[in-house]
C-alpha positions in Angstrom: -94.4 38.0 -71.8 -94.9 41.4 -70.3 -94.2 44.9 -71.8 -91.9 46.5 -69.3 -92.6 50.3 -69.2 -90.2 53.0 -68.4 -90.9 55.3 -65.5 -92.1 57.9 -68.0 -94.5 55.5 -69.8 -95.8 54.2 -66.5 -96.6 57.7 -65.5 -98.4 58.2 -68.9 -100.4 55.0 -68.3 -101.6 56.2 -65.0 -102.5 59.6 -66.5 -104.6 57.8 -69.2 -106.3 55.6 -66.6 -107.2 58.6 -64.5 -108.5 60.5 -67.5 -110.6 57.7 -68.8 -112.0 57.0 -65.3 -113.1 60.6 -64.9 -114.0 61.8 -68.4 -115.5 58.7 -70.1 -119.3 59.0 -69.7 -120.5 56.1 -67.7 -123.6 55.5 -69.9 -121.4 55.2 -73.0 -119.0 52.7 -71.2 -122.0 50.6 -70.1 -123.2 50.4 -73.7 -119.9 49.3 -74.9 -119.3 46.6 -72.2 -122.9 45.3 -72.7 -122.5 45.2 -76.4 -125.3 47.7 -77.1 -125.5 50.0 -80.1 -123.2 53.0 -80.1 -124.7 56.0 -81.9 -123.1 59.2 -83.4 -123.9 61.2 -80.3 -122.1 58.7 -78.1 -119.0 58.7 -80.2 -119.2 62.5 -80.6 -119.2 63.1 -76.8 -116.1 60.9 -76.3 -114.4 62.6 -79.3 -115.2 66.0 -77.7 -113.6 65.0 -74.4 -110.5 63.7 -76.2 -110.2 66.9 -78.3 -110.4 69.1 -75.2 -107.6 67.1 -73.7 -105.5 67.3 -76.9 -105.7 63.5 -77.4 -108.2 63.3 -80.4 -105.4 62.5 -82.9 -102.7 60.4 -81.2 -100.5 60.0 -84.4 -100.8 63.4 -85.8 -97.8 65.8 -85.4 -98.2 68.4 -82.7 -98.0 71.3 -85.2 -101.3 70.0 -86.7 -103.0 69.6 -83.3 -102.1 66.0 -82.8 -100.8 64.4 -79.6 -97.7 63.1 -81.4 -97.5 60.1 -79.1 -94.9 57.4 -79.4 -95.9 54.0 -80.7 -96.0 52.6 -77.2 -98.1 55.5 -75.9 -100.7 54.9 -78.6 -100.7 51.2 -77.6 -101.1 52.1 -73.9 -104.0 54.5 -74.6 -105.7 52.0 -76.8 -105.6 49.2 -74.2 -106.6 51.4 -71.2 -109.5 53.1 -73.0 -110.8 49.9 -74.7 -110.8 47.9 -71.4 -112.6 50.7 -69.7 -115.4 50.6 -72.3 -114.5 53.6 -74.5 -116.0 53.5 -78.0 -113.7 53.6 -81.0 -113.7 57.0 -82.6 -114.8 57.2 -86.2 -111.6 56.2 -88.0 -112.3 57.8 -91.4 -111.2 61.3 -90.4 -108.6 60.9 -87.8 -107.0 57.7 -88.9 -107.5 57.6 -92.6 -108.0 60.8 -94.6 -106.2 62.9 -91.9 -102.7 61.1 -92.4 -103.4 61.2 -96.2 -103.9 65.0 -96.2 -100.9 65.5 -94.0 -98.8 63.6 -96.5 -100.3 64.5 -99.9 -102.7 67.4 -99.2 -102.3 71.0 -100.4 -102.0 73.9 -98.1 -105.6 74.7 -98.7 -106.8 71.2 -98.0 -104.9 71.0 -94.7 -106.3 74.4 -93.6 -109.8 73.7 -94.7 -110.2 70.1 -93.5 -107.8 69.1 -90.8 -109.1 71.4 -88.0 -112.7 70.2 -88.4 -111.5 66.5 -88.5 -109.6 67.1 -85.3 -112.5 68.8 -83.5 -115.0 66.3 -84.7 -117.1 69.1 -86.3 -117.0 67.2 -89.6 -117.5 63.5 -90.1 -116.1 61.5 -93.0 -116.8 58.3 -94.8 -114.9 56.2 -97.4 -116.0 55.9 -101.0 -114.0 52.9 -102.3 -116.1 49.8 -102.9 -118.6 49.6 -105.7 -121.0 46.9 -106.9 -118.6 44.6 -108.7 -115.4 46.5 -107.5 -114.6 45.4 -104.0 -111.5 43.2 -103.8 -110.7 44.2 -107.4 -110.8 47.9 -106.5 -109.0 49.0 -109.6 -112.0 48.0 -111.7 -114.1 50.8 -110.2 -116.4 52.7 -112.6 -117.5 55.9 -110.9 -116.6 58.6 -113.4 -115.3 62.1 -112.8 -114.9 64.6 -115.7 -113.2 68.0 -115.3 -115.4 70.8 -116.6 -114.8 74.5 -116.0 -112.9 74.0 -112.8 -115.2 71.3 -111.4 -115.3 67.6 -111.5 -118.7 66.2 -112.4 -119.0 62.8 -110.6 -121.4 60.0 -111.6 -121.5 56.5 -110.1 -122.3 54.4 -107.1 -120.4 53.4 -104.0 -121.4 50.5 -101.6 -120.7 49.2 -98.1 -120.1 52.8 -97.2 -119.8 52.8 -93.4 -121.3 55.8 -91.6 -122.2 57.6 -94.8 -125.5 58.5 -93.2 -123.5 60.4 -90.5 -120.8 61.9 -92.8 -120.3 65.4 -94.0 -117.5 64.5 -96.4 -116.4 61.5 -98.3 -112.9 60.7 -99.7 -113.8 59.0 -102.9 -111.9 57.1 -105.6 -113.1 58.0 -109.1 -112.0 57.2 -112.6 -110.6 60.3 -114.4 -108.8 58.5 -117.2 -108.9 55.4 -119.4 -105.4 55.3 -120.7 -102.7 52.8 -119.6 -103.2 50.5 -116.7 -106.6 50.7 -115.0 -104.8 51.8 -111.8 -103.4 54.8 -113.7 -106.8 56.4 -114.4 -107.9 56.6 -110.7 -108.0 59.8 -108.6 -109.1 60.7 -105.1 -111.7 63.4 -104.6 -113.1 65.0 -101.4 -116.8 65.2 -101.9 -119.3 67.2 -99.8 -122.1 64.7 -98.8 -124.6 67.6 -98.6 -124.2 68.6 -102.2 -127.1 68.1 -104.7 -126.9 64.7 -106.4 -125.6 62.7 -103.4 -128.1 60.1 -102.2 -127.5 57.8 -99.2 -129.5 54.6 -98.9 -129.1 52.2 -95.8 -128.1 48.6 -96.3 -129.6 46.0 -93.9 -127.0 43.5 -92.6 -127.4 39.9 -91.4 -127.3 41.1 -87.7 -130.6 42.9 -88.4 -129.1 46.4 -88.3 -129.4 49.2 -90.8 -127.6 52.0 -88.9 -124.0 51.2 -90.1 -123.4 50.7 -93.8 -125.0 52.3 -96.9 -124.9 52.6 -100.6 -124.2 56.1 -102.0 -125.5 57.3 -105.3 -123.7 60.2 -107.1 -125.5 61.9 -109.9 -123.9 64.9 -111.6 -122.2 65.9 -108.3 -120.1 68.9 -108.6 -116.7 68.8 -106.8 -114.3 71.8 -106.9 -111.0 71.0 -108.7 -109.1 72.0 -105.6 -110.6 69.0 -103.8 -108.5 66.5 -105.7 -105.9 64.9 -103.5 -102.5 64.8 -105.1 -102.2 64.9 -108.9 -104.9 63.5 -111.2 -104.3 59.8 -111.8 -102.3 59.3 -108.5 -105.3 58.0 -106.6 -104.2 54.4 -106.6 -100.9 55.3 -104.9 -102.7 57.4 -102.3 -105.3 54.7 -101.8 -102.7 52.1 -101.0 -101.1 54.5 -98.5 -104.5 55.0 -96.8 -105.3 51.3 -96.8 -102.1 50.5 -95.0 -103.1 52.7 -92.2 -106.6 51.2 -92.2 -105.3 47.7 -92.0 -102.9 48.6 -89.1 -105.8 50.1 -87.2 -108.1 47.1 -87.6 -105.9 44.9 -85.5 -107.9 46.1 -82.4 -105.7 44.7 -79.7 -107.2 46.8 -76.9 -110.8 45.9 -77.8 -109.9 42.2 -78.1 -108.3 42.2 -74.7 -111.6 43.6 -73.3 -113.6 40.9 -75.1 -111.2 38.3 -73.9 -111.8 39.4 -70.3 -115.6 39.3 -71.0 -115.2 35.8 -72.4 -113.5 34.6 -69.3 -116.2 36.1 -67.1 -118.9 34.4 -69.1 -117.1 31.1 -69.1 -116.7 31.3 -65.3 -120.5 31.7 -64.8 -122.8 28.8 -64.4 -124.3 27.4 -67.5 -127.7 25.7 -68.0 -126.1 22.5 -66.7 -125.0 24.3 -63.6 -121.2 23.9 -64.3 -119.1 26.7 -65.6 -117.6 25.8 -68.9 -114.2 27.1 -67.8 -113.9 23.8 -65.9 -113.9 22.0 -69.3 -110.2 21.4 -70.2 -110.9 21.5 -73.9 -112.6 24.9 -73.6 -109.8 26.2 -71.5 -107.4 25.1 -74.2 -109.4 27.2 -76.7 -109.1 30.3 -74.5 -105.4 29.7 -73.9 -104.6 29.4 -77.6 -106.6 32.6 -78.3 -104.8 34.5 -75.6 -101.4 33.5 -76.9 -102.5 34.5 -80.5 -103.6 37.9 -79.1 -100.3 38.4 -77.4 -98.3 37.6 -80.6 -100.6 40.1 -82.4 -99.9 42.7 -79.8 -96.1 42.4 -80.2 -96.5 42.6 -84.0 -98.6 45.8 -83.7 -95.8 47.3 -81.5 -93.2 46.5 -84.2 -95.3 48.0 -87.0 -96.2 51.1 -84.9 -92.5 51.6 -84.2 -91.8 51.6 -88.0 -94.6 54.2 -88.4 -93.1 56.3 -85.6 -89.9 56.5 -87.6 -91.8 58.1 -90.5 -92.1 55.0 -92.7 -95.4 53.7 -94.1 -96.3 50.3 -92.9 -95.5 47.6 -95.4 -96.9 44.0 -95.8 -97.0 43.7 -92.0 -100.2 45.8 -92.2 -101.8 42.9 -94.0 -100.7 40.5 -91.3 -102.2 42.7 -88.6 -105.5 43.0 -90.5 -105.6 39.2 -91.2 -104.8 38.0 -87.7 -106.6 40.9 -85.9 -109.9 40.2 -87.6 -109.6 36.4 -87.2 -109.1 36.9 -83.4 -112.1 39.2 -83.3 -114.2 36.6 -84.9 -112.9 33.8 -82.7 -113.8 35.9 -79.6 -117.4 36.2 -80.7 -117.5 32.5 -81.5 -116.2 31.5 -78.1 -118.5 33.9 -76.3 -121.4 32.2 -78.1 -120.1 28.8 -77.2 -119.6 29.8 -73.6 -123.2 31.0 -73.3 -124.6 27.9 -74.9 -128.2 27.7 -75.8 -128.9 31.1 -74.2 -127.0 32.7 -77.1 -129.2 31.2 -79.8 -132.1 33.7 -79.9 -131.3 36.4 -82.5 -133.0 39.6 -81.3 -131.4 42.6 -83.1 -133.4 45.1 -81.2 -131.7 44.0 -78.0 -128.6 46.0 -79.2 -130.5 49.2 -78.6 -130.0 50.8 -75.2 -133.8 51.3 -74.6 -134.5 47.6 -75.1 -137.2 46.6 -72.6 -138.2 43.2 -74.0 -137.4 39.8 -72.6 -133.8 38.6 -72.2 -133.2 34.9 -72.8 -130.9 33.7 -70.0 -128.5 36.2 -68.5 -128.9 39.9 -69.7 -125.5 39.9 -71.4 -126.4 36.9 -73.5 -129.1 38.5 -75.6 -127.0 40.8 -77.8 -124.3 38.1 -78.5 -126.0 36.5 -81.5 -126.4 39.9 -83.3 -122.8 40.7 -82.5 -121.6 37.4 -83.8 -123.4 38.0 -87.1 -122.1 41.6 -87.3 -118.5 40.4 -86.9 -118.6 38.2 -90.0 -117.8 41.4 -91.9 -114.4 42.2 -90.3 -112.6 39.6 -92.5 -114.0 41.4 -95.5 -113.6 45.2 -95.1 -110.3 46.9 -95.6 -109.4 44.2 -98.2 -110.6 40.6 -97.7 -108.5 38.3 -95.7 -108.0 36.2 -98.9 -106.5 39.3 -100.5 -104.3 39.9 -97.5 -102.9 36.4 -97.9 -102.1 37.1 -101.5 -100.3 40.3 -100.5 -98.3 38.5 -97.9 -97.3 35.6 -100.2 -96.2 38.1 -102.9 -94.4 40.7 -100.9 -93.0 38.6 -98.1 -92.6 35.2 -99.6 -92.0 36.3 -103.1 -94.6 33.8 -104.5 
């Protein structure tokens, strides 16, 4: 199946392709295509180029500085940029808290935060999970008490991606104990540079410590005007935000890029001197994965069309998160299988761009083991895939 573009959309696709070819820094694209570590400075440079073009916020309304693209235009951009090696912009500002503030924010919050999110001047992180409160997010224990016009926050957040880069955090806190546990949750916007905020890195199984963190909050003062919506409405707002996060984790464009890389690897000579693509069983695996990716792409377009009509994504967002992350993991598994024994050495330092150590087998093989380990996380964040199955069974099947 092919997506047939109108003349206008074909023109837009060519514009995106030309822009990416001319404005995406070559050194950044190389890092992405070689599976090297992408730092804050790399992402920031690409964000700056998109901001100058007016493309930093594809799904924001034009009056707020967004590109206000159609669902199909967003899909076209994602595919063209990803295949060319563009890094993913930090999602926490543009894709998560930005839409929340547009929907629930006060005039002050929109004026204060949206322009700096758009320009990339301020970076954000997400303060949801806690030790013991991940999938059961409503059991969170971080406390916030209102005293003399300020919330005093105490608690701990964990698995906080990019907290070490962030200037601000949108944080779920407990402001009440009455009624259902969901009813006592509020969302606060916390300055990460305030006294009492401490960020500690977490080492992951891929050997990295430059991605996720735990955040300690001790008597952190947050102005009362930094509460999003009404006190106690944080659970409703969090669900709205998570639906956007789960839609964005589908990653069709990036998966198409990795599928092309997989085919390239599989067509190369292996240790036995015969490309694995010549093996019928392995070709079947690639074919099945490509069909699954095509089905995911069509589902993304259907959900994006719903969002374009001003509706929040429903349980379909869980389907996108579930299948998108499964496909991402399968791609890393098949890349490892295609490389064979050359993929076995686990050298986390090879992800760094200045790596000058030995490469075992082809140069592109060395980072694959670390990347495989890192992608075990994608079925967990944004709500575990087990939780997504529960949501689908309840809201779609009525079980």
